[in-house]
mmCIF file as gemmi writes it, N, C-alpha and C atoms, coordinates in Angstrom:
data_model
loop_
_atom_site.group_PDB
_atom_site.id
_atom_site.type_symbol
_atom_site.label_atom_id
_atom_site.label_alt_id
_atom_site.label_comp_id
_atom_site.label_asym_id
_atom_site.label_entity_id
_atom_site.label_seq_id
_atom_site.pdbx_PDB_ins_code
_atom_site.Cartn_x
_atom_site.Cartn_y
_atom_site.Cartn_z
_atom_site.occupancy
_atom_site.B_iso_or_equiv
_atom_site.pdbx_formal_charge
_atom_site.auth_seq_id
_atom_site.auth_asym_id
_atom_site.pdbx_PDB_model_num
ATOM 1 N N . MET Axp A 1 ? 0.845 -1.17 0 1 0 ? 1 A 1
ATOM 2 C CA . MET Axp A 1 ? 0 0 0 1 0 ? 1 A 1
ATOM 3 C C . MET Axp A 1 ? 0.888 1.23 0 1 0 ? 1 A 1
ATOM 4 N N . LEU Axp A 2 ? 0.467 2.235 -0.743 1 0 ? 2 A 1
ATOM 5 C CA . LEU Axp A 2 ? 1.161 3.511 -0.713 1 0 ? 2 A 1
ATOM 6 C C . LEU Axp A 2 ? 0.701 4.301 0.51 1 0 ? 2 A 1
ATOM 7 N N . LYS Axp A 3 ? 1.445 5.328 0.864 1 0 ? 3 A 1
ATOM 8 C CA . LYS Axp A 3 ? 1.106 6.077 2.081 1 0 ? 3 A 1
ATOM 9 C C . LYS Axp A 3 ? -0.253 6.754 1.995 1 0 ? 3 A 1
ATOM 10 N N . ASP Axp A 4 ? -0.779 6.949 0.777 1 0 ? 4 A 1
ATOM 11 C CA . ASP Axp A 4 ? -2.116 7.546 0.642 1 0 ? 4 A 1
ATOM 12 C C . ASP Axp A 4 ? -3.233 6.514 0.767 1 0 ? 4 A 1
ATOM 13 N N . GLY Axp A 5 ? -2.87 5.235 1 1 0 ? 5 A 1
ATOM 14 C CA . GLY Axp A 5 ? -3.858 4.178 1.18 1 0 ? 5 A 1
ATOM 15 C C . GLY Axp A 5 ? -4.128 3.34 -0.049 1 0 ? 5 A 1
ATOM 16 N N . THR Axp A 6 ? -3.532 3.7 -1.187 1 0 ? 6 A 1
ATOM 17 C CA . THR Axp A 6 ? -3.728 2.945 -2.417 1 0 ? 6 A 1
ATOM 18 C C . THR Axp A 6 ? -3.047 1.586 -2.319 1 0 ? 6 A 1
ATOM 19 N N . VAL Axp A 7 ? -3.795 0.517 -2.499 1 0 ? 7 A 1
ATOM 20 C CA . VAL Axp A 7 ? -3.228 -0.832 -2.472 1 0 ? 7 A 1
ATOM 21 C C . VAL Axp A 7 ? -2.586 -1.102 -3.825 1 0 ? 7 A 1
ATOM 22 N N . VAL Axp A 8 ? -1.298 -1.483 -3.816 1 0 ? 8 A 1
ATOM 23 C CA . VAL Axp A 8 ? -0.563 -1.703 -5.064 1 0 ? 8 A 1
ATOM 24 C C . VAL Axp A 8 ? -0.105 -3.143 -5.236 1 0 ? 8 A 1
ATOM 25 N N . GLY Axp A 9 ? -0.426 -4.008 -4.277 1 0 ? 9 A 1
ATOM 26 C CA . GLY Axp A 9 ? -0.048 -5.408 -4.41 1 0 ? 9 A 1
ATOM 27 C C . GLY Axp A 9 ? -0.137 -6.143 -3.096 1 0 ? 9 A 1
ATOM 28 N N . LYS Axp A 10 ? 0.266 -7.414 -3.136 1 0 ? 10 A 1
ATOM 29 C CA . LYS Axp A 10 ? 0.303 -8.252 -1.937 1 0 ? 10 A 1
ATOM 30 C C . LYS Axp A 10 ? 1.755 -8.544 -1.61 1 0 ? 10 A 1
ATOM 31 N N . HIS Axp A 11 ? 2.054 -8.62 -0.326 1 0 ? 11 A 1
ATOM 32 C CA . HIS Axp A 11 ? 3.429 -8.911 0.085 1 0 ? 11 A 1
ATOM 33 C C . HIS Axp A 11 ? 3.55 -10.352 0.535 1 0 ? 11 A 1
ATOM 34 N N . LYS Axp A 12 ? 4.791 -10.781 0.738 1 0 ? 12 A 1
ATOM 35 C CA . LYS Axp A 12 ? 5.054 -12.176 1.105 1 0 ? 12 A 1
ATOM 36 C C . LYS Axp A 12 ? 5.191 -12.377 2.615 1 0 ? 12 A 1
ATOM 37 N N . GLY Axp A 13 ? 4.706 -11.446 3.399 1 0 ? 13 A 1
ATOM 38 C CA . GLY Axp A 13 ? 4.785 -11.53 4.859 1 0 ? 13 A 1
ATOM 39 C C . GLY Axp A 13 ? 5.637 -10.403 5.405 1 0 ? 13 A 1
ATOM 40 N N . ILE Axp A 14 ? 5.149 -9.728 6.436 1 0 ? 14 A 1
ATOM 41 C CA . ILE Axp A 14 ? 5.834 -8.541 6.947 1 0 ? 14 A 1
ATOM 42 C C . ILE Axp A 14 ? 7.231 -8.838 7.481 1 0 ? 14 A 1
ATOM 43 N N . VAL Axp A 15 ? 7.514 -10.078 7.854 1 0 ? 15 A 1
ATOM 44 C CA . VAL Axp A 15 ? 8.844 -10.411 8.374 1 0 ? 15 A 1
ATOM 45 C C . VAL Axp A 15 ? 9.931 -10.279 7.312 1 0 ? 15 A 1
ATOM 46 N N . HIS Axp A 16 ? 9.559 -10.178 6.06 1 0 ? 16 A 1
ATOM 47 C CA . HIS Axp A 16 ? 10.527 -10.081 4.962 1 0 ? 16 A 1
ATOM 48 C C . HIS Axp A 16 ? 10.899 -8.643 4.61 1 0 ? 16 A 1
ATOM 49 N N . TYR Axp A 17 ? 10.416 -7.664 5.393 1 0 ? 17 A 1
ATOM 50 C CA . TYR Axp A 17 ? 10.636 -6.263 5.05 1 0 ? 17 A 1
ATOM 51 C C . TYR Axp A 17 ? 11.205 -5.493 6.233 1 0 ? 17 A 1
ATOM 52 N N . THR Axp A 18 ? 11.946 -4.422 5.908 1 0 ? 18 A 1
ATOM 53 C CA . THR Axp A 18 ? 12.551 -3.543 6.896 1 0 ? 18 A 1
ATOM 54 C C . THR Axp A 18 ? 12.242 -2.103 6.51 1 0 ? 18 A 1
ATOM 55 N N . VAL Axp A 19 ? 11.954 -1.271 7.492 1 0 ? 19 A 1
ATOM 56 C CA . VAL Axp A 19 ? 11.723 0.148 7.212 1 0 ? 19 A 1
ATOM 57 C C . VAL Axp A 19 ? 12.975 0.718 6.551 1 0 ? 19 A 1
ATOM 58 N N . GLY Axp A 20 ? 12.775 1.423 5.436 1 0 ? 20 A 1
ATOM 59 C CA . GLY Axp A 20 ? 13.878 1.984 4.676 1 0 ? 20 A 1
ATOM 60 C C . GLY Axp A 20 ? 14.304 1.13 3.495 1 0 ? 20 A 1
ATOM 61 N N . GLN Axp A 21 ? 13.83 -0.113 3.444 1 0 ? 21 A 1
ATOM 62 C CA . GLN Axp A 21 ? 14.206 -1.038 2.375 1 0 ? 21 A 1
ATOM 63 C C . GLN Axp A 21 ? 13.716 -0.559 1.018 1 0 ? 21 A 1
ATOM 64 N N . ARG Axp A 22 ? 14.568 -0.727 -0.009 1 0 ? 22 A 1
ATOM 65 C CA . ARG Axp A 22 ? 14.183 -0.375 -1.376 1 0 ? 22 A 1
ATOM 66 C C . ARG Axp A 22 ? 14.288 -1.581 -2.296 1 0 ? 22 A 1
ATOM 67 N N . LYS Axp A 23 ? 15.302 -2.394 -2.118 1 0 ? 23 A 1
ATOM 68 C CA . LYS Axp A 23 ? 15.538 -3.542 -2.995 1 0 ? 23 A 1
ATOM 69 C C . LYS Axp A 23 ? 14.689 -4.733 -2.57 1 0 ? 23 A 1
ATOM 70 N N . GLY Axp A 24 ? 14.336 -5.565 -3.537 1 0 ? 24 A 1
ATOM 71 C CA . GLY Axp A 24 ? 13.645 -6.815 -3.241 1 0 ? 24 A 1
ATOM 72 C C . GLY Axp A 24 ? 12.182 -6.68 -2.877 1 0 ? 24 A 1
ATOM 73 N N . LEU Axp A 25 ? 11.558 -5.568 -3.218 1 0 ? 25 A 1
ATOM 74 C CA . LEU Axp A 25 ? 10.149 -5.373 -2.875 1 0 ? 25 A 1
ATOM 75 C C . LEU Axp A 25 ? 9.223 -6.08 -3.858 1 0 ? 25 A 1
ATOM 76 N N . GLY Axp A 26 ? 9.711 -6.382 -5.049 1 0 ? 26 A 1
ATOM 77 C CA . GLY Axp A 26 ? 8.904 -7.11 -6.024 1 0 ? 26 A 1
ATOM 78 C C . GLY Axp A 26 ? 7.754 -6.304 -6.595 1 0 ? 26 A 1
ATOM 79 N N . ILE Axp A 27 ? 7.948 -4.998 -6.693 1 0 ? 27 A 1
ATOM 80 C CA . ILE Axp A 27 ? 6.894 -4.149 -7.232 1 0 ? 27 A 1
ATOM 81 C C . ILE Axp A 27 ? 7.539 -3.048 -8.087 1 0 ? 27 A 1
ATOM 82 N N . ALA Axp A 28 ? 6.926 -2.767 -9.233 1 0 ? 28 A 1
ATOM 83 C CA . ALA Axp A 28 ? 7.431 -1.727 -10.131 1 0 ? 28 A 1
ATOM 84 C C . ALA Axp A 28 ? 6.336 -0.686 -10.336 1 0 ? 28 A 1
ATOM 85 N N . LEU Axp A 29 ? 6.607 0.522 -9.92 1 0 ? 29 A 1
ATOM 86 C CA . LEU Axp A 29 ? 5.624 1.597 -10.036 1 0 ? 29 A 1
ATOM 87 C C . LEU Axp A 29 ? 6.104 2.708 -10.966 1 0 ? 29 A 1
ATOM 88 N N . GLY Axp A 30 ? 7.258 2.523 -11.598 1 0 ? 30 A 1
ATOM 89 C CA . GLY Axp A 30 ? 7.802 3.548 -12.473 1 0 ? 30 A 1
ATOM 90 C C . GLY Axp A 30 ? 8.69 4.543 -11.758 1 0 ? 30 A 1
ATOM 91 N N . PHE Axp A 31 ? 8.832 4.394 -10.459 1 0 ? 31 A 1
ATOM 92 C CA . PHE Axp A 31 ? 9.72 5.224 -9.648 1 0 ? 31 A 1
ATOM 93 C C . PHE Axp A 31 ? 10.155 4.373 -8.456 1 0 ? 31 A 1
ATOM 94 N N . PRO Axp A 32 ? 11.337 4.655 -7.88 1 0 ? 32 A 1
ATOM 95 C CA . PRO Axp A 32 ? 11.795 3.873 -6.726 1 0 ? 32 A 1
ATOM 96 C C . PRO Axp A 32 ? 10.863 4.053 -5.53 1 0 ? 32 A 1
ATOM 97 N N . VAL Axp A 33 ? 10.547 2.948 -4.861 1 0 ? 33 A 1
ATOM 98 C CA . VAL Axp A 33 ? 9.731 3.021 -3.639 1 0 ? 33 A 1
ATOM 99 C C . VAL Axp A 33 ? 10.501 2.412 -2.476 1 0 ? 33 A 1
ATOM 100 N N . PHE Axp A 34 ? 10.197 2.874 -1.301 1 0 ? 34 A 1
ATOM 101 C CA . PHE Axp A 34 ? 10.857 2.463 -0.074 1 0 ? 34 A 1
ATOM 102 C C . PHE Axp A 34 ? 9.799 2.057 0.942 1 0 ? 34 A 1
ATOM 103 N N . VAL Axp A 35 ? 10.148 1.164 1.854 1 0 ? 35 A 1
ATOM 104 C CA . VAL Axp A 35 ? 9.252 0.791 2.946 1 0 ? 35 A 1
ATOM 105 C C . VAL Axp A 35 ? 9.273 1.932 3.965 1 0 ? 35 A 1
ATOM 106 N N . LEU Axp A 36 ? 8.112 2.538 4.185 1 0 ? 36 A 1
ATOM 107 C CA . LEU Axp A 36 ? 7.983 3.635 5.14 1 0 ? 36 A 1
ATOM 108 C C . LEU Axp A 36 ? 7.566 3.144 6.515 1 0 ? 36 A 1
ATOM 109 N N . GLU Axp A 37 ? 6.739 2.104 6.521 1 0 ? 37 A 1
ATOM 110 C CA . GLU Axp A 37 ? 6.134 1.65 7.775 1 0 ? 37 A 1
ATOM 111 C C . GLU Axp A 37 ? 5.687 0.204 7.618 1 0 ? 37 A 1
ATOM 112 N N . ILE Axp A 38 ? 5.777 -0.538 8.708 1 0 ? 38 A 1
ATOM 113 C CA . ILE Axp A 38 ? 5.249 -1.906 8.747 1 0 ? 38 A 1
ATOM 114 C C . ILE Axp A 38 ? 4.203 -1.937 9.846 1 0 ? 38 A 1
ATOM 115 N N . ARG Axp A 39 ? 2.985 -2.34 9.486 1 0 ? 39 A 1
ATOM 116 C CA . ARG Axp A 39 ? 1.863 -2.353 10.434 1 0 ? 39 A 1
ATOM 117 C C . ARG Axp A 39 ? 1.459 -3.789 10.734 1 0 ? 39 A 1
ATOM 118 N N . PRO Axp A 40 ? 2.015 -4.384 11.784 1 0 ? 40 A 1
ATOM 119 C CA . PRO Axp A 40 ? 1.702 -5.783 12.101 1 0 ? 40 A 1
ATOM 120 C C . PRO Axp A 40 ? 0.232 -6.022 12.432 1 0 ? 40 A 1
ATOM 121 N N . GLN Axp A 41 ? -0.434 -5.026 13.037 1 0 ? 41 A 1
ATOM 122 C CA . GLN Axp A 41 ? -1.83 -5.202 13.444 1 0 ? 41 A 1
ATOM 123 C C . GLN Axp A 41 ? -2.743 -5.438 12.237 1 0 ? 41 A 1
ATOM 124 N N . THR Axp A 42 ? -2.415 -4.798 11.113 1 0 ? 42 A 1
ATOM 125 C CA . THR Axp A 42 ? -3.253 -4.914 9.919 1 0 ? 42 A 1
ATOM 126 C C . THR Axp A 42 ? -2.551 -5.662 8.785 1 0 ? 42 A 1
ATOM 127 N N . ASN Axp A 43 ? -1.34 -6.17 9.057 1 0 ? 43 A 1
ATOM 128 C CA . ASN Axp A 43 ? -0.554 -6.916 8.064 1 0 ? 43 A 1
ATOM 129 C C . ASN Axp A 43 ? -0.289 -6.085 6.812 1 0 ? 43 A 1
ATOM 130 N N . GLU Axp A 44 ? 0.073 -4.809 7.013 1 0 ? 44 A 1
ATOM 131 C CA . GLU Axp A 44 ? 0.314 -3.902 5.897 1 0 ? 44 A 1
ATOM 132 C C . GLU Axp A 44 ? 1.771 -3.452 5.861 1 0 ? 44 A 1
ATOM 133 N N . VAL Axp A 45 ? 2.292 -3.317 4.646 1 0 ? 45 A 1
ATOM 134 C CA . VAL Axp A 45 ? 3.601 -2.718 4.405 1 0 ? 45 A 1
ATOM 135 C C . VAL Axp A 45 ? 3.327 -1.437 3.618 1 0 ? 45 A 1
ATOM 136 N N . VAL Axp A 46 ? 3.707 -0.295 4.178 1 0 ? 46 A 1
ATOM 137 C CA . VAL Axp A 46 ? 3.428 1.001 3.564 1 0 ? 46 A 1
ATOM 138 C C . VAL Axp A 46 ? 4.661 1.464 2.795 1 0 ? 46 A 1
ATOM 139 N N . LEU Axp A 47 ? 4.453 1.826 1.521 1 0 ? 47 A 1
ATOM 140 C CA . LEU Axp A 47 ? 5.532 2.258 0.643 1 0 ? 47 A 1
ATOM 141 C C . LEU Axp A 47 ? 5.407 3.728 0.31 1 0 ? 47 A 1
ATOM 142 N N . GLY Axp A 48 ? 6.532 4.338 -0.071 1 0 ? 48 A 1
ATOM 143 C CA . GLY Axp A 48 ? 6.513 5.726 -0.497 1 0 ? 48 A 1
ATOM 144 C C . GLY Axp A 48 ? 7.772 6.078 -1.249 1 0 ? 48 A 1
ATOM 145 N N . LYS Axp A 49 ? 7.849 7.309 -1.686 1 0 ? 49 A 1
ATOM 146 C CA . LYS Axp A 49 ? 9.009 7.811 -2.411 1 0 ? 49 A 1
ATOM 147 C C . LYS Axp A 49 ? 10.138 8.144 -1.439 1 0 ? 49 A 1
ATOM 148 N N . LYS Axp A 50 ? 11.329 8.342 -1.986 1 0 ? 50 A 1
ATOM 149 C CA . LYS Axp A 50 ? 12.495 8.632 -1.148 1 0 ? 50 A 1
ATOM 150 C C . LYS Axp A 50 ? 12.255 9.829 -0.235 1 0 ? 50 A 1
ATOM 151 N N . GLU Axp A 51 ? 11.643 10.888 -0.768 1 0 ? 51 A 1
ATOM 152 C CA . GLU Axp A 51 ? 11.428 12.076 0.063 1 0 ? 51 A 1
ATOM 153 C C . GLU Axp A 51 ? 10.497 11.794 1.248 1 0 ? 51 A 1
ATOM 154 N N . ASP Axp A 52 ? 9.683 10.749 1.147 1 0 ? 52 A 1
ATOM 155 C CA . ASP Axp A 52 ? 8.808 10.367 2.254 1 0 ? 52 A 1
ATOM 156 C C . ASP Axp A 52 ? 9.582 9.725 3.401 1 0 ? 52 A 1
ATOM 157 N N . THR Axp A 53 ? 10.812 9.292 3.133 1 0 ? 53 A 1
ATOM 158 C CA . THR Axp A 53 ? 11.624 8.63 4.163 1 0 ? 53 A 1
ATOM 159 C C . THR Axp A 53 ? 12.423 9.615 4.997 1 0 ? 53 A 1
ATOM 160 N N . LEU Axp A 54 ? 12.511 10.865 4.56 1 0 ? 54 A 1
ATOM 161 C CA . LEU Axp A 54 ? 13.384 11.84 5.202 1 0 ? 54 A 1
ATOM 162 C C . LEU Axp A 54 ? 12.723 12.492 6.411 1 0 ? 54 A 1
ATOM 163 N N . SER Axp A 55 ? 13.53 12.763 7.417 1 0 ? 55 A 1
ATOM 164 C CA . SER Axp A 55 ? 13.039 13.389 8.64 1 0 ? 55 A 1
ATOM 165 C C . SER Axp A 55 ? 14.173 14.171 9.298 1 0 ? 55 A 1
ATOM 166 N N . THR Axp A 56 ? 13.838 15.181 10.054 1 0 ? 56 A 1
ATOM 167 C CA . THR Axp A 56 ? 14.849 15.923 10.799 1 0 ? 56 A 1
ATOM 168 C C . THR Axp A 56 ? 14.878 15.525 12.268 1 0 ? 56 A 1
ATOM 169 N N . HIS Axp A 57 ? 13.923 14.668 12.687 1 0 ? 57 A 1
ATOM 170 C CA . HIS Axp A 57 ? 13.845 14.242 14.084 1 0 ? 57 A 1
ATOM 171 C C . HIS Axp A 57 ? 13.717 12.73 14.156 1 0 ? 57 A 1
ATOM 172 N N . ILE Axp A 58 ? 14.225 12.182 15.241 1 0 ? 58 A 1
ATOM 173 C CA . ILE Axp A 58 ? 14.09 10.753 15.494 1 0 ? 58 A 1
ATOM 174 C C . ILE Axp A 58 ? 13.875 10.553 16.985 1 0 ? 58 A 1
ATOM 175 N N . ARG Axp A 59 ? 13.037 9.62 17.317 1 0 ? 59 A 1
ATOM 176 C CA . ARG Axp A 59 ? 12.792 9.281 18.722 1 0 ? 59 A 1
ATOM 177 C C . ARG Axp A 59 ? 13.397 7.905 18.953 1 0 ? 59 A 1
ATOM 178 N N . ILE Axp A 60 ? 14.255 7.795 19.946 1 0 ? 60 A 1
ATOM 179 C CA . ILE Axp A 60 ? 14.932 6.527 20.189 1 0 ? 60 A 1
ATOM 180 C C . ILE Axp A 60 ? 14.453 5.885 21.477 1 0 ? 60 A 1
ATOM 181 N N . GLY Axp A 61 ? 14.522 4.571 21.52 1 0 ? 61 A 1
ATOM 182 C CA . GLY Axp A 61 ? 14.108 3.84 22.709 1 0 ? 61 A 1
ATOM 183 C C . GLY Axp A 61 ? 15.257 3.202 23.449 1 0 ? 61 A 1
ATOM 184 N N . GLU Axp A 62 ? 16.269 2.771 22.716 1 0 ? 62 A 1
ATOM 185 C CA . GLU Axp A 62 ? 17.446 2.175 23.343 1 0 ? 62 A 1
ATOM 186 C C . GLU Axp A 62 ? 18.67 2.903 22.83 1 0 ? 62 A 1
ATOM 187 N N . LEU Axp A 63 ? 19.611 3.146 23.69 1 0 ? 63 A 1
ATOM 188 C CA . LEU Axp A 63 ? 20.766 3.95 23.35 1 0 ? 63 A 1
ATOM 189 C C . LEU Axp A 63 ? 22.033 3.195 23.696 1 0 ? 63 A 1
ATOM 190 N N . ASN Axp A 64 ? 22.98 3.164 22.776 1 0 ? 64 A 1
ATOM 191 C CA . ASN Axp A 64 ? 24.268 2.538 23.009 1 0 ? 64 A 1
ATOM 192 C C . ASN Axp A 64 ? 25.3 3.646 23.154 1 0 ? 64 A 1
ATOM 193 N N . LEU Axp A 65 ? 25.707 3.916 24.391 1 0 ? 65 A 1
ATOM 194 C CA . LEU Axp A 65 ? 26.702 4.961 24.636 1 0 ? 65 A 1
ATOM 195 C C . LEU Axp A 65 ? 28.087 4.347 24.498 1 0 ? 65 A 1
ATOM 196 N N . MET Axp A 66 ? 28.809 4.728 23.473 1 0 ? 66 A 1
ATOM 197 C CA . MET Axp A 66 ? 30.105 4.115 23.22 1 0 ? 66 A 1
ATOM 198 C C . MET Axp A 66 ? 31.263 4.876 23.863 1 0 ? 66 A 1
ATOM 199 N N . SER Axp A 67 ? 31.101 6.146 24.175 1 0 ? 67 A 1
ATOM 200 C CA . SER Axp A 67 ? 32.215 6.913 24.729 1 0 ? 67 A 1
ATOM 201 C C . SER Axp A 67 ? 31.826 7.683 25.995 1 0 ? 67 A 1
ATOM 202 N N . GLU Axp A 68 ? 30.672 7.385 26.545 1 0 ? 68 A 1
ATOM 203 C CA . GLU Axp A 68 ? 30.213 8.056 27.763 1 0 ? 68 A 1
ATOM 204 C C . GLU Axp A 68 ? 29.768 6.995 28.767 1 0 ? 68 A 1
ATOM 205 N N . GLU Axp A 69 ? 30.008 7.232 30.046 1 0 ? 69 A 1
ATOM 206 C CA . GLU Axp A 69 ? 29.56 6.287 31.072 1 0 ? 69 A 1
ATOM 207 C C . GLU Axp A 69 ? 28.06 6.379 31.3 1 0 ? 69 A 1
ATOM 208 N N . ARG Axp A 70 ? 27.522 7.576 31.251 1 0 ? 70 A 1
ATOM 209 C CA . ARG Axp A 70 ? 26.088 7.776 31.405 1 0 ? 70 A 1
ATOM 210 C C . ARG Axp A 70 ? 25.653 8.856 30.439 1 0 ? 70 A 1
ATOM 211 N N . PHE Axp A 71 ? 24.361 8.994 30.261 1 0 ? 71 A 1
ATOM 212 C CA . PHE Axp A 71 ? 23.868 9.936 29.266 1 0 ? 71 A 1
ATOM 213 C C . PHE Axp A 71 ? 24.177 11.359 29.69 1 0 ? 71 A 1
ATOM 214 N N . PRO Axp A 72 ? 24.96 12.073 28.886 1 0 ? 72 A 1
ATOM 215 C CA . PRO Axp A 72 ? 25.311 13.454 29.244 1 0 ? 72 A 1
ATOM 216 C C . PRO Axp A 72 ? 24.2 14.425 28.876 1 0 ? 72 A 1
ATOM 217 N N . ARG Axp A 73 ? 23.711 15.175 29.832 1 0 ? 73 A 1
ATOM 218 C CA . ARG Axp A 73 ? 22.664 16.17 29.591 1 0 ? 73 A 1
ATOM 219 C C . ARG Axp A 73 ? 23.294 17.447 29.034 1 0 ? 73 A 1
ATOM 220 N N . ASN Axp A 74 ? 22.57 18.156 28.199 1 0 ? 74 A 1
ATOM 221 C CA . ASN Axp A 74 ? 22.998 19.443 27.648 1 0 ? 74 A 1
ATOM 222 C C . ASN Axp A 74 ? 24.344 19.384 26.929 1 0 ? 74 A 1
ATOM 223 N N . LYS Axp A 75 ? 24.587 18.292 26.241 1 0 ? 75 A 1
ATOM 224 C CA . LYS Axp A 75 ? 25.812 18.148 25.468 1 0 ? 75 A 1
ATOM 225 C C . LYS Axp A 75 ? 25.427 17.657 24.074 1 0 ? 75 A 1
ATOM 226 N N . THR Axp A 76 ? 26.011 18.254 23.059 1 0 ? 76 A 1
ATOM 227 C CA . THR Axp A 76 ? 25.754 17.795 21.699 1 0 ? 76 A 1
ATOM 228 C C . THR Axp A 76 ? 26.533 16.509 21.454 1 0 ? 76 A 1
ATOM 229 N N . LEU Axp A 77 ? 25.856 15.525 20.918 1 0 ? 77 A 1
ATOM 230 C CA . LEU Axp A 77 ? 26.471 14.222 20.661 1 0 ? 77 A 1
ATOM 231 C C . LEU Axp A 77 ? 26.491 13.936 19.169 1 0 ? 77 A 1
ATOM 232 N N . TRP Axp A 78 ? 27.206 12.899 18.779 1 0 ? 78 A 1
ATOM 233 C CA . TRP Axp A 78 ? 27.256 12.439 17.405 1 0 ? 78 A 1
ATOM 234 C C . TRP Axp A 78 ? 26.503 11.117 17.369 1 0 ? 78 A 1
ATOM 235 N N . GLY Axp A 79 ? 25.47 11.02 16.542 1 0 ? 79 A 1
ATOM 236 C CA . GLY Axp A 79 ? 24.654 9.814 16.51 1 0 ? 79 A 1
ATOM 237 C C . GLY Axp A 79 ? 24.642 9.156 15.148 1 0 ? 79 A 1
ATOM 238 N N . LYS Axp A 80 ? 24.551 7.822 15.154 1 0 ? 80 A 1
ATOM 239 C CA . LYS Axp A 80 ? 24.452 7.047 13.915 1 0 ? 80 A 1
ATOM 240 C C . LYS Axp A 80 ? 23.209 6.176 14.011 1 0 ? 80 A 1
ATOM 241 N N . ILE Axp A 81 ? 22.431 6.1 12.921 1 0 ? 81 A 1
ATOM 242 C CA . ILE Axp A 81 ? 21.222 5.291 12.94 1 0 ? 81 A 1
ATOM 243 C C . ILE Axp A 81 ? 21.434 3.915 12.328 1 0 ? 81 A 1
ATOM 244 N N . ARG Axp A 82 ? 22.546 3.73 11.617 1 0 ? 82 A 1
ATOM 245 C CA . ARG Axp A 82 ? 22.921 2.446 11.04 1 0 ? 82 A 1
ATOM 246 C C . ARG Axp A 82 ? 24.421 2.344 11.07 1 0 ? 82 A 1
ATOM 247 N N . TYR Axp A 83 ? 24.939 1.138 10.987 1 0 ? 83 A 1
ATOM 248 C CA . TYR Axp A 83 ? 26.385 0.937 11.1 1 0 ? 83 A 1
ATOM 249 C C . TYR Axp A 83 ? 27.159 1.685 10.016 1 0 ? 83 A 1
ATOM 250 N N . ASN Axp A 84 ? 26.599 1.809 8.812 1 0 ? 84 A 1
ATOM 251 C CA . ASN Axp A 84 ? 27.317 2.481 7.733 1 0 ? 84 A 1
ATOM 252 C C . ASN Axp A 84 ? 26.865 3.931 7.527 1 0 ? 84 A 1
ATOM 253 N N . HIS Axp A 85 ? 26.048 4.439 8.43 1 0 ? 85 A 1
ATOM 254 C CA . HIS Axp A 85 ? 25.601 5.836 8.38 1 0 ? 85 A 1
ATOM 255 C C . HIS Axp A 85 ? 26.755 6.721 8.828 1 0 ? 85 A 1
ATOM 256 N N . LYS Axp A 86 ? 26.989 7.849 8.141 1 0 ? 86 A 1
ATOM 257 C CA . LYS Axp A 86 ? 28.119 8.711 8.506 1 0 ? 86 A 1
ATOM 258 C C . LYS Axp A 86 ? 27.905 9.417 9.841 1 0 ? 86 A 1
ATOM 259 N N . GLY Axp A 87 ? 26.676 9.469 10.309 1 0 ? 87 A 1
ATOM 260 C CA . GLY Axp A 87 ? 26.394 10.088 11.6 1 0 ? 87 A 1
ATOM 261 C C . GLY Axp A 87 ? 25.999 11.544 11.466 1 0 ? 87 A 1
ATOM 262 N N . GLY Axp A 88 ? 25.5 12.088 12.548 1 0 ? 88 A 1
ATOM 263 C CA . GLY Axp A 88 ? 25.093 13.482 12.57 1 0 ? 88 A 1
ATOM 264 C C . GLY Axp A 88 ? 24.977 13.987 13.997 1 0 ? 88 A 1
ATOM 265 N N . ARG Axp A 89 ? 25.009 15.293 14.136 1 0 ? 89 A 1
ATOM 266 C CA . ARG Axp A 89 ? 24.893 15.886 15.471 1 0 ? 89 A 1
ATOM 267 C C . ARG Axp A 89 ? 23.5 15.634 16.031 1 0 ? 89 A 1
ATOM 268 N N . CYS Axp A 90 ? 23.422 15.392 17.308 1 0 ? 90 A 1
ATOM 269 C CA . CYS Axp A 90 ? 22.123 15.191 17.948 1 0 ? 90 A 1
ATOM 270 C C . CYS Axp A 90 ? 22.195 15.73 19.378 1 0 ? 90 A 1
ATOM 271 N N . ARG Axp A 91 ? 21.022 15.906 19.946 1 0 ? 91 A 1
ATOM 272 C CA . ARG Axp A 91 ? 20.962 16.393 21.323 1 0 ? 91 A 1
ATOM 273 C C . ARG Axp A 91 ? 19.751 15.799 22.014 1 0 ? 91 A 1
ATOM 274 N N . HIS Axp A 92 ? 19.805 15.745 23.293 1 0 ? 92 A 1
ATOM 275 C CA . HIS Axp A 92 ? 18.707 15.228 24.098 1 0 ? 92 A 1
ATOM 276 C C . HIS Axp A 92 ? 17.63 16.3 24.215 1 0 ? 92 A 1
ATOM 277 N N . ARG Axp A 93 ? 16.4 15.879 24.067 1 0 ? 93 A 1
ATOM 278 C CA . ARG Axp A 93 ? 15.275 16.794 24.263 1 0 ? 93 A 1
ATOM 279 C C . ARG Axp A 93 ? 14.227 16.05 25.05 1 0 ? 93 A 1
ATOM 280 N N . THR Axp A 94 ? 13.77 16.622 26.138 1 0 ? 94 A 1
ATOM 281 C CA . THR Axp A 94 ? 12.758 15.989 26.96 1 0 ? 94 A 1
ATOM 282 C C . THR Axp A 94 ? 11.376 16.347 26.428 1 0 ? 94 A 1
ATOM 283 N N . GLY Axp A 95 ? 10.468 15.423 26.596 1 0 ? 95 A 1
ATOM 284 C CA . GLY Axp A 95 ? 9.091 15.692 26.174 1 0 ? 95 A 1
ATOM 285 C C . GLY Axp A 95 ? 8.839 15.241 24.761 1 0 ? 95 A 1
ATOM 286 N N . GLY Axp A 96 ? 7.643 15.514 24.273 1 0 ? 96 A 1
ATOM 287 C CA . GLY Axp A 96 ? 7.353 14.983 22.976 1 0 ? 96 A 1
ATOM 288 C C . GLY Axp A 96 ? 6.641 15.869 22.086 1 0 ? 96 A 1
């Protein structure tokens, strides 16, 4: 399904997909599509264009501190979202 709700095909099971995935989707729409979201409750894989994958904010649940003993407050850190990601500046923000 596209992010606007348009159904474009059937998938082979949500366990075969990862958010951000582009290759191996088995669907041709005339433009590259990426997995935006996986909805286990409804068994849906939501697809979209590359620009739909971009964000300036991320909310994390587990943190691997590689050079700090505890989470430093009010300090700019360098964060990576994947092992081969070049990383980017990040900071702690309370609330939502």
